[in-house]
ChimeraX commands (.cxc) that place a marker at each C-alpha (Angstrom):
marker #1 position -0.58,-0.17,-0.11 radius 0.5
marker #1 position 1.41,3.16,-1.44 radius 0.5
marker #1 position 2.22,5.95,0.86 radius 0.5
marker #1 position 0.24,9.73,0.89 radius 0.5
marker #1 position 0.72,11.46,-2.22 radius 0.5
marker #1 position 2.83,14.66,-1.54 radius 0.5
marker #1 position 1.44,17.74,-3.67 radius 0.5
marker #1 position 3.41,19.10,-6.23 radius 0.5
marker #1 position 5.25,22.90,-5.87 radius 0.5
marker #1 position 2.05,24.66,-7.87 radius 0.5
marker #1 position -0.10,22.98,-6.33 radius 0.5
marker #1 position 1.17,23.79,-2.80 radius 0.5
marker #1 position 2.02,27.61,-4.21 radius 0.5
marker #1 position -2.38,27.42,-5.22 radius 0.5
marker #1 position -3.26,26.11,-1.75 radius 0.5
marker #1 position -4.35,28.70,1.04 radius 0.5
marker #1 position -1.88,29.51,3.35 radius 0.5
marker #1 position -3.85,27.98,6.63 radius 0.5
marker #1 position -4.37,30.26,10.04 radius 0.5
marker #1 position -3.53,29.20,13.15 radius 0.5
marker #1 position -6.59,26.87,13.81 radius 0.5
marker #1 position -5.44,24.82,10.98 radius 0.5
marker #1 position -8.64,26.42,8.68 radius 0.5
marker #1 position -7.62,28.45,5.23 radius 0.5
marker #1 position -8.80,32.07,5.05 radius 0.5
marker #1 position -11.74,32.17,2.66 radius 0.5
marker #1 position -11.11,33.62,-0.69 radius 0.5
marker #1 position -13.38,34.78,-2.80 radius 0.5
marker #1 position -13.43,37.40,-6.15 radius 0.5
marker #1 position -15.27,39.65,-4.14 radius 0.5
marker #1 position -12.89,39.83,-1.03 radius 0.5
marker #1 position -10.06,39.33,-3.63 radius 0.5
marker #1 position -11.17,42.89,-5.46 radius 0.5
marker #1 position -12.06,44.57,-2.34 radius 0.5
marker #1 position -9.20,43.96,-0.67 radius 0.5
marker #1 position -7.33,44.88,-3.44 radius 0.5
marker #1 position -9.10,48.39,-3.60 radius 0.5
marker #1 position -7.78,48.54,0.30 radius 0.5
marker #1 position -4.50,48.12,-0.69 radius 0.5
marker #1 position -4.57,50.57,-3.46 radius 0.5
marker #1 position -5.57,53.38,-1.08 radius 0.5
marker #1 position -2.89,52.53,1.42 radius 0.5
marker #1 position 0.51,51.84,-0.96 radius 0.5
marker #1 position -0.49,53.16,-4.66 radius 0.5
marker #1 position -0.77,51.06,-7.96 radius 0.5
marker #1 position 3.07,51.09,-8.48 radius 0.5
marker #1 position 3.33,48.64,-5.39 radius 0.5
marker #1 position 0.32,46.63,-6.14 radius 0.5
marker #1 position 1.42,43.33,-6.81 radius 0.5
marker #1 position 0.00,40.20,-6.80 radius 0.5
marker #1 position 2.02,39.18,-4.35 radius 0.5
marker #1 position 1.38,42.17,-2.22 radius 0.5
marker #1 position -2.33,40.99,-2.55 radius 0.5
marker #1 position -1.70,37.57,-1.46 radius 0.5
marker #1 position 0.16,38.44,1.69 radius 0.5
marker #1 position -2.55,41.08,2.68 radius 0.5
marker #1 position -5.47,37.85,2.29 radius 0.5
marker #1 position -2.68,35.45,3.89 radius 0.5
marker #1 position -2.85,33.10,0.78 radius 0.5
marker #1 position -0.11,32.39,-1.01 radius 0.5
marker #1 position 0.38,33.87,-4.68 radius 0.5
marker #1 position -0.32,30.77,-7.22 radius 0.5
marker #1 position -4.14,30.99,-5.23 radius 0.5
marker #1 position -4.95,34.32,-7.11 radius 0.5
marker #1 position -4.91,33.09,-10.21 radius 0.5
marker #1 position -7.95,30.97,-10.05 radius 0.5
marker #1 position -9.83,34.36,-10.43 radius 0.5
marker #1 position -7.27,36.51,-12.41 radius 0.5
marker #1 position -4.71,35.25,-14.92 radius 0.5
marker #1 position -2.67,38.54,-15.19 radius 0.5
marker #1 position -2.62,42.10,-12.88 radius 0.5
marker #1 position -4.76,43.55,-15.98 radius 0.5
marker #1 position -7.70,41.05,-15.43 radius 0.5
marker #1 position -7.37,42.15,-11.26 radius 0.5
marker #1 position -6.87,45.61,-12.40 radius 0.5
marker #1 position -10.49,45.60,-14.76 radius 0.5
marker #1 position -12.17,43.56,-12.35 radius 0.5
marker #1 position -10.87,46.99,-10.08 radius 0.5
marker #1 position -12.34,49.16,-11.94 radius 0.5
marker #1 position -15.44,47.48,-12.63 radius 0.5
marker #1 position -16.12,47.81,-9.16 radius 0.5
marker #1 position -14.96,51.34,-9.09 radius 0.5
marker #1 position -18.24,52.34,-10.99 radius 0.5
marker #1 position -20.69,50.05,-9.28 radius 0.5
marker #1 position -22.52,53.36,-8.11 radius 0.5
marker #1 position -22.03,55.85,-11.02 radius 0.5
marker #1 position -25.03,53.65,-13.72 radius 0.5
marker #1 position -27.78,56.09,-11.87 radius 0.5
marker #1 position -28.76,58.79,-13.67 radius 0.5
marker #1 position -30.85,61.89,-12.44 radius 0.5
marker #1 position -34.65,59.95,-12.76 radius 0.5
marker #1 position -36.95,61.40,-15.31 radius 0.5
marker #1 position -35.12,64.43,-15.85 radius 0.5
marker #1 position -36.31,66.14,-19.05 radius 0.5
marker #1 position -32.80,68.12,-19.52 radius 0.5
marker #1 position -30.70,65.62,-20.96 radius 0.5
marker #1 position -27.29,68.01,-20.42 radius 0.5
marker #1 position -27.84,67.91,-17.00 radius 0.5
marker #1 position -28.01,63.91,-16.82 radius 0.5
marker #1 position -25.14,63.52,-19.01 radius 0.5
marker #1 position -23.43,66.25,-16.28 radius 0.5
marker #1 position -24.50,64.15,-13.52 radius 0.5
marker #1 position -22.78,60.66,-15.36 radius 0.5
marker #1 position -19.68,62.84,-15.75 radius 0.5
marker #1 position -19.60,64.22,-12.25 radius 0.5
marker #1 position -20.33,61.18,-10.96 radius 0.5
marker #1 position -17.33,59.13,-12.57 radius 0.5
marker #1 position -14.92,61.73,-11.60 radius 0.5
marker #1 position -16.01,61.18,-7.79 radius 0.5
marker #1 position -16.20,57.54,-8.08 radius 0.5
marker #1 position -12.23,57.52,-9.32 radius 0.5
marker #1 position -11.15,60.53,-7.05 radius 0.5
marker #1 position -12.13,57.98,-3.95 radius 0.5
marker #1 position -9.69,55.71,-4.57 radius 0.5
marker #1 position -5.69,56.54,-4.58 radius 0.5
marker #1 position -4.30,56.29,-8.86 radius 0.5
marker #1 position -8.93,55.38,-9.46 radius 0.5
marker #1 position -8.00,57.04,-12.61 radius 0.5
marker #1 position -4.61,55.69,-13.48 radius 0.5
marker #1 position -6.82,51.90,-13.14 radius 0.5
marker #1 position -9.48,52.89,-14.72 radius 0.5
marker #1 position -8.06,54.02,-17.91 radius 0.5
marker #1 position -7.51,51.46,-20.68 radius 0.5
marker #1 position -9.47,48.68,-18.80 radius 0.5
marker #1 position -12.02,47.34,-21.38 radius 0.5
marker #1 position -14.79,45.60,-18.63 radius 0.5
marker #1 position -17.89,44.18,-20.17 radius 0.5
marker #1 position -19.40,43.91,-16.19 radius 0.5
marker #1 position -22.98,45.28,-15.42 radius 0.5
marker #1 position -21.26,48.13,-13.74 radius 0.5
marker #1 position -19.72,49.49,-16.84 radius 0.5
marker #1 position -22.31,47.83,-19.40 radius 0.5
marker #1 position -25.14,49.96,-17.15 radius 0.5
marker #1 position -23.11,53.18,-16.85 radius 0.5
marker #1 position -22.53,53.13,-20.99 radius 0.5
marker #1 position -26.45,52.00,-21.18 radius 0.5
marker #1 position -28.18,54.98,-19.12 radius 0.5
marker #1 position -25.51,57.68,-21.32 radius 0.5
marker #1 position -26.13,56.68,-24.16 radius 0.5
marker #1 position -29.71,56.21,-23.44 radius 0.5
marker #1 position -29.71,59.83,-22.02 radius 0.5
marker #1 position -28.48,61.44,-25.28 radius 0.5
marker #1 position -30.81,59.24,-27.83 radius 0.5
marker #1 position -33.97,59.64,-26.23 radius 0.5
marker #1 position -33.00,63.46,-26.18 radius 0.5
marker #1 position -33.04,62.98,-30.33 radius 0.5
marker #1 position -29.27,62.39,-31.10 radius 0.5
marker #1 position -28.36,59.84,-33.66 radius 0.5
marker #1 position -27.20,56.41,-32.61 radius 0.5
marker #1 position -23.62,56.84,-33.70 radius 0.5
marker #1 position -23.73,60.57,-32.59 radius 0.5
marker #1 position -25.09,58.93,-29.07 radius 0.5
marker #1 position -21.86,56.34,-28.55 radius 0.5
marker #1 position -19.00,59.30,-29.85 radius 0.5
marker #1 position -20.44,61.77,-27.27 radius 0.5
marker #1 position -20.58,59.38,-24.11 radius 0.5
marker #1 position -16.90,58.27,-25.13 radius 0.5
marker #1 position -15.38,61.97,-25.43 radius 0.5
marker #1 position -17.61,62.73,-22.33 radius 0.5
marker #1 position -15.57,59.44,-20.60 radius 0.5
marker #1 position -12.46,59.98,-21.98 radius 0.5
marker #1 position -12.44,63.50,-20.99 radius 0.5
marker #1 position -13.19,62.77,-17.58 radius 0.5
marker #1 position -10.92,59.96,-16.65 radius 0.5
marker #1 position -8.13,62.44,-18.17 radius 0.5
marker #1 position -9.23,65.31,-16.12 radius 0.5
marker #1 position -9.23,63.24,-13.62 radius 0.5
marker #1 position -6.30,61.74,-14.61 radius 0.5
marker #1 position -4.38,65.00,-14.36 radius 0.5
marker #1 position -5.48,66.06,-11.19 radius 0.5
marker #1 position -5.11,63.24,-9.12 radius 0.5
marker #1 position -1.12,63.41,-10.71 radius 0.5
marker #1 position -1.30,66.70,-9.77 radius 0.5
marker #1 position -2.21,65.97,-5.81 radius 0.5
marker #1 position -0.07,63.31,-5.64 radius 0.5
marker #1 position 2.81,64.81,-7.19 radius 0.5
marker #1 position 2.94,68.24,-4.34 radius 0.5
marker #1 position 7.03,67.25,-2.89 radius 0.5
marker #1 position 8.01,68.88,-6.47 radius 0.5
marker #1 position 7.32,66.62,-8.99 radius 0.5
marker #1 position 6.86,67.03,-12.46 radius 0.5
marker #1 position 3.06,67.31,-11.84 radius 0.5
marker #1 position 3.40,69.62,-8.63 radius 0.5
marker #1 position 1.71,72.86,-9.99 radius 0.5
marker #1 position 4.54,74.84,-8.05 radius 0.5
marker #1 position 7.19,73.57,-10.49 radius 0.5
marker #1 position 4.94,74.96,-13.10 radius 0.5
marker #1 position 4.87,78.47,-11.09 radius 0.5
marker #1 position 8.62,78.83,-10.46 radius 0.5
marker #1 position 9.44,77.99,-14.31 radius 0.5
marker #1 position 7.22,80.56,-15.65 radius 0.5
marker #1 position 8.40,83.19,-13.13 radius 0.5
marker #1 position 11.71,82.88,-14.25 radius 0.5
marker #1 position 10.92,83.53,-17.54 radius 0.5
marker #1 position 9.88,85.57,-20.07 radius 0.5
marker #1 position 6.13,84.30,-20.81 radius 0.5
marker #1 position 3.57,87.16,-19.94 radius 0.5
marker #1 position 0.33,85.28,-21.31 radius 0.5
marker #1 position 1.61,82.31,-18.56 radius 0.5
marker #1 position 2.10,85.02,-16.20 radius 0.5
marker #1 position -1.02,86.67,-16.08 radius 0.5
marker #1 position -2.89,83.54,-16.33 radius 0.5
marker #1 position -0.92,81.76,-13.24 radius 0.5
marker #1 position -3.71,81.48,-10.52 radius 0.5
marker #1 position -5.71,79.50,-12.82 radius 0.5
marker #1 position -3.23,77.33,-14.02 radius 0.5
marker #1 position -1.53,76.25,-10.77 radius 0.5
marker #1 position -4.92,76.31,-9.00 radius 0.5
marker #1 position -5.50,73.18,-6.87 radius 0.5
marker #1 position -9.22,73.24,-7.34 radius 0.5
marker #1 position -9.67,71.33,-9.77 radius 0.5
marker #1 position -13.81,71.28,-9.54 radius 0.5
marker #1 position -13.86,74.51,-11.47 radius 0.5
marker #1 position -11.35,72.95,-14.33 radius 0.5
marker #1 position -13.47,70.63,-14.89 radius 0.5
marker #1 position -16.83,72.40,-14.69 radius 0.5
marker #1 position -15.40,74.73,-17.21 radius 0.5
marker #1 position -14.59,71.54,-19.83 radius 0.5
marker #1 position -17.60,69.93,-19.12 radius 0.5
marker #1 position -19.72,73.26,-19.97 radius 0.5
marker #1 position -17.89,73.15,-23.14 radius 0.5
marker #1 position -18.40,69.71,-24.31 radius 0.5
marker #1 position -22.12,69.96,-23.46 radius 0.5
marker #1 position -22.09,73.02,-25.30 radius 0.5
marker #1 position -20.86,71.33,-28.55 radius 0.5
marker #1 position -23.16,68.31,-28.19 radius 0.5
marker #1 position -26.22,71.31,-27.95 radius 0.5
marker #1 position -24.88,72.55,-31.21 radius 0.5
marker #1 position -24.31,69.08,-32.94 radius 0.5
marker #1 position -27.82,68.37,-31.87 radius 0.5
marker link #1:1,2 radius 0.2
marker link #1:2,3 radius 0.2
marker link #1:3,4 radius 0.2
marker link #1:4,5 radius 0.2
marker link #1:5,6 radius 0.2
marker link #1:6,7 radius 0.2
marker link #1:7,8 radius 0.2
marker link #1:8,9 radius 0.2
marker link #1:9,10 radius 0.2
marker link #1:10,11 radius 0.2
marker link #1:11,12 radius 0.2
marker link #1:12,13 radius 0.2
marker link #1:13,14 radius 0.2
marker link #1:14,15 radius 0.2
marker link #1:15,16 radius 0.2
marker link #1:16,17 radius 0.2
marker link #1:17,18 radius 0.2
marker link #1:18,19 radius 0.2
marker link #1:19,20 radius 0.2
marker link #1:20,21 radius 0.2
marker link #1:21,22 radius 0.2
marker link #1:22,23 radius 0.2
marker link #1:23,24 radius 0.2
marker link #1:24,25 radius 0.2
marker link #1:25,26 radius 0.2
marker link #1:26,27 radius 0.2
marker link #1:27,28 radius 0.2
marker link #1:28,29 radius 0.2
marker link #1:29,30 radius 0.2
marker link #1:30,31 radius 0.2
marker link #1:31,32 radius 0.2
marker link #1:32,33 radius 0.2
marker link #1:33,34 radius 0.2
marker link #1:34,35 radius 0.2
marker link #1:35,36 radius 0.2
marker link #1:36,37 radius 0.2
marker link #1:37,38 radius 0.2
marker link #1:38,39 radius 0.2
marker link #1:39,40 radius 0.2
marker link #1:40,41 radius 0.2
marker link #1:41,42 radius 0.2
marker link #1:42,43 radius 0.2
marker link #1:43,44 radius 0.2
marker link #1:44,45 radius 0.2
marker link #1:45,46 radius 0.2
marker link #1:46,47 radius 0.2
marker link #1:47,48 radius 0.2
marker link #1:48,49 radius 0.2
marker link #1:49,50 radius 0.2
marker link #1:50,51 radius 0.2
marker link #1:51,52 radius 0.2
marker link #1:52,53 radius 0.2
marker link #1:53,54 radius 0.2
marker link #1:54,55 radius 0.2
marker link #1:55,56 radius 0.2
marker link #1:56,57 radius 0.2
marker link #1:57,58 radius 0.2
marker link #1:58,59 radius 0.2
marker link #1:59,60 radius 0.2
marker link #1:60,61 radius 0.2
marker link #1:61,62 radius 0.2
marker link #1:62,63 radius 0.2
marker link #1:63,64 radius 0.2
marker link #1:64,65 radius 0.2
marker link #1:65,66 radius 0.2
marker link #1:66,67 radius 0.2
marker link #1:67,68 radius 0.2
marker link #1:68,69 radius 0.2
marker link #1:69,70 radius 0.2
marker link #1:70,71 radius 0.2
marker link #1:71,72 radius 0.2
marker link #1:72,73 radius 0.2
marker link #1:73,74 radius 0.2
marker link #1:74,75 radius 0.2
marker link #1:75,76 radius 0.2
marker link #1:76,77 radius 0.2
marker link #1:77,78 radius 0.2
marker link #1:78,79 radius 0.2
marker link #1:79,80 radius 0.2
marker link #1:80,81 radius 0.2
marker link #1:81,82 radius 0.2
marker link #1:82,83 radius 0.2
marker link #1:83,84 radius 0.2
marker link #1:84,85 radius 0.2
marker link #1:85,86 radius 0.2
marker link #1:86,87 radius 0.2
marker link #1:87,88 radius 0.2
marker link #1:88,89 radius 0.2
marker link #1:89,90 radius 0.2
marker link #1:90,91 radius 0.2
marker link #1:91,92 radius 0.2
marker link #1:92,93 radius 0.2
marker link #1:93,94 radius 0.2
marker link #1:94,95 radius 0.2
marker link #1:95,96 radius 0.2
marker link #1:96,97 radius 0.2
marker link #1:97,98 radius 0.2
marker link #1:98,99 radius 0.2
marker link #1:99,100 radius 0.2
marker link #1:100,101 radius 0.2
marker link #1:101,102 radius 0.2
marker link #1:102,103 radius 0.2
marker link #1:103,104 radius 0.2
marker link #1:104,105 radius 0.2
marker link #1:105,106 radius 0.2
marker link #1:106,107 radius 0.2
marker link #1:107,108 radius 0.2
marker link #1:108,109 radius 0.2
marker link #1:109,110 radius 0.2
marker link #1:110,111 radius 0.2
marker link #1:111,112 radius 0.2
marker link #1:112,113 radius 0.2
marker link #1:113,114 radius 0.2
marker link #1:114,115 radius 0.2
marker link #1:115,116 radius 0.2
marker link #1:116,117 radius 0.2
marker link #1:117,118 radius 0.2
marker link #1:118,119 radius 0.2
marker link #1:119,120 radius 0.2
marker link #1:120,121 radius 0.2
marker link #1:121,122 radius 0.2
marker link #1:122,123 radius 0.2
marker link #1:123,124 radius 0.2
marker link #1:124,125 radius 0.2
marker link #1:125,126 radius 0.2
marker link #1:126,127 radius 0.2
marker link #1:127,128 radius 0.2
marker link #1:128,129 radius 0.2
marker link #1:129,130 radius 0.2
marker link #1:130,131 radius 0.2
marker link #1:131,132 radius 0.2
marker link #1:132,133 radius 0.2
marker link #1:133,134 radius 0.2
marker link #1:134,135 radius 0.2
marker link #1:135,136 radius 0.2
marker link #1:136,137 radius 0.2
marker link #1:137,138 radius 0.2
marker link #1:138,139 radius 0.2
marker link #1:139,140 radius 0.2
marker link #1:140,141 radius 0.2
marker link #1:141,142 radius 0.2
marker link #1:142,143 radius 0.2
marker link #1:143,144 radius 0.2
marker link #1:144,145 radius 0.2
marker link #1:145,146 radius 0.2
marker link #1:146,147 radius 0.2
marker link #1:147,148 radius 0.2
marker link #1:148,149 radius 0.2
marker link #1:149,150 radius 0.2
marker link #1:150,151 radius 0.2
marker link #1:151,152 radius 0.2
marker link #1:152,153 radius 0.2
marker link #1:153,154 radius 0.2
marker link #1:154,155 radius 0.2
marker link #1:155,156 radius 0.2
marker link #1:156,157 radius 0.2
marker link #1:157,158 radius 0.2
marker link #1:158,159 radius 0.2
marker link #1:159,160 radius 0.2
marker link #1:160,161 radius 0.2
marker link #1:161,162 radius 0.2
marker link #1:162,163 radius 0.2
marker link #1:163,164 radius 0.2
marker link #1:164,165 radius 0.2
marker link #1:165,166 radius 0.2
marker link #1:166,167 radius 0.2
marker link #1:167,168 radius 0.2
marker link #1:168,169 radius 0.2
marker link #1:169,170 radius 0.2
marker link #1:170,171 radius 0.2
marker link #1:171,172 radius 0.2
marker link #1:172,173 radius 0.2
marker link #1:173,174 radius 0.2
marker link #1:174,175 radius 0.2
marker link #1:175,176 radius 0.2
marker link #1:176,177 radius 0.2
marker link #1:177,178 radius 0.2
marker link #1:178,179 radius 0.2
marker link #1:179,180 radius 0.2
marker link #1:180,181 radius 0.2
marker link #1:181,182 radius 0.2
marker link #1:182,183 radius 0.2
marker link #1:183,184 radius 0.2
marker link #1:184,185 radius 0.2
marker link #1:185,186 radius 0.2
marker link #1:186,187 radius 0.2
marker link #1:187,188 radius 0.2
marker link #1:188,189 radius 0.2
marker link #1:189,190 radius 0.2
marker link #1:190,191 radius 0.2
marker link #1:191,192 radius 0.2
marker link #1:192,193 radius 0.2
marker link #1:193,194 radius 0.2
marker link #1:194,195 radius 0.2
marker link #1:195,196 radius 0.2
marker link #1:196,197 radius 0.2
marker link #1:197,198 radius 0.2
marker link #1:198,199 radius 0.2
marker link #1:199,200 radius 0.2
marker link #1:200,201 radius 0.2
marker link #1:201,202 radius 0.2
marker link #1:202,203 radius 0.2
marker link #1:203,204 radius 0.2
marker link #1:204,205 radius 0.2
marker link #1:205,206 radius 0.2
marker link #1:206,207 radius 0.2
marker link #1:207,208 radius 0.2
marker link #1:208,209 radius 0.2
marker link #1:209,210 radius 0.2
marker link #1:210,211 radius 0.2
marker link #1:211,212 radius 0.2
marker link #1:212,213 radius 0.2
marker link #1:213,214 radius 0.2
marker link #1:214,215 radius 0.2
marker link #1:215,216 radius 0.2
marker link #1:216,217 radius 0.2
marker link #1:217,218 radius 0.2
marker link #1:218,219 radius 0.2
marker link #1:219,220 radius 0.2
marker link #1:220,221 radius 0.2
marker link #1:221,222 radius 0.2
marker link #1:222,223 radius 0.2
marker link #1:223,224 radius 0.2
marker link #1:224,225 radius 0.2
marker link #1:225,226 radius 0.2
marker link #1:226,227 radius 0.2
marker link #1:227,228 radius 0.2
marker link #1:228,229 radius 0.2
marker link #1:229,230 radius 0.2
view
């Protein structure tokens, strides 16, 4: 009679570590995503690795690949979770511009709620219910307002791209307060050290860390263009 088999190294790596009572910690997709988002807030995107996430969950790194084959897959799932509360537009609002701008503002706030949130979201292409629900709501607002199907789809993409791009720059500036390239103070020093009359005249706006007026100005231009198209 043969003795008990020894697990392979791959099997051992994929197995959850056991707790002090001999019971493995619970591992599921939802808990993994929530832990990853919490770790993102703690260490930022650059330091978020599969191994670090596994350590935070008390499991071997190989166990995570049960749900996410790559880090990109994990980031896509994190982005999908970020927009969980963004899909609801103002109910029954007859003004399409208010509905669309409400979605854009809600998306910005959802990304700002997480450290490097816009960097995580940018470039992901989730087909989960949160992302698709958000997109369907936005396109529906525009189609109901009389926009052609192609125009409605492209308008939503412009609104999303503007919001994500703006939030990327916003979070970069807020993260770079120690004199990094995105620090508004670096721009201010460079402008005042040279001869740039137009930049000097507008420097308070260019270096302001109150990004909401910047966002609202750009959103207003976007809506004005859509009104002209309509």
